[in-house]
N, C-alpha and C positions, 0 to 999 in steps of 0.2 A: 642577459636578464635571468635571474634565478627564480624558479617557480617554487613557491612555498607549498609544502605538502598539506593536504587537507586532512586534519586529524579528528574531525568531528565524529566520524564513525568509530574511531578508537575510543573516544570518550563516551559515546552513546550509540552503540550499534543498533542496526535495524532489528526489529523483533517480528517473529512470525504472527500472522493473524489469519484465521481460517474463515472463509465464507460459510455462513450457516445454511445457505441455499444449495450450493453446488460442491462445497468442500475444497474449492481452490484455496491454496495456501500461498499468501504473498508476504513479502518482507516490508515492514512499515517503520518509518521514523516520523514522529509527530514533533516538529520543531516548535510550533506554536499553534494556537487555535486556528490560525488562518492558513498555515502551511503544513502539508503532509506529503512525505515522499513515499511512493509505493513502487516496489520492484516486483515485476512479474517474471517468472521463469516460464519455460515452454510448457511444463506440466500444468501450471496454474492457468495459463492462457487457454490451454486445450480444454480444461474442465469448466471454464467460465461460460455460463449460458448466455450472458449478454454479449460477450466477445464473439461467440459462435454465431449468434443471431446477426451481429453487425457484419461479420465476414460474409454470411449468406446474402445479406442485403447489398453487398458490394462496398460497404464502408471501409475505407483504408485507415481511418483514424478514429479511435474510440476515446472519448474524453475521460471515461471512467466507468466503473460498474457500480450501480446503486446498491447492490447487495453487499459488495465489498466495503463500500463507504459506510453502510449501516453496521457491518461487523467491526469496523475500525471505531466508530462512535461508541459502540457497545463495549469494546475493549477498554476505551478511555473511561467510560462510566464505571466499569467494574474495577478500575485501577490496574488492569493488566497491561496497559500501554500508557506510559506517562507522557505528558506534554512538557517538553524540555524547558519552555519559557517560564513554566510555573515553578521550577526548582531553583 
């Protein structure tokens, strides 16, 4: 069986978005209004206040950061991050 390469990121690469609260910088790709991909690197994870609080509480899985989600929504509103399904 041949695995087809995933070229989506070549056509629409992830874009940096910075949290306005802690300064964590993540990479984001907004495929549609319902679907958002977010990549955290070690530096962003270490800066994120919600991630640190979750780790202190013993949570091993964080569903997301509300401050980063707000920063993504703001980037979309400003036109800095496009929703690919709209193009």
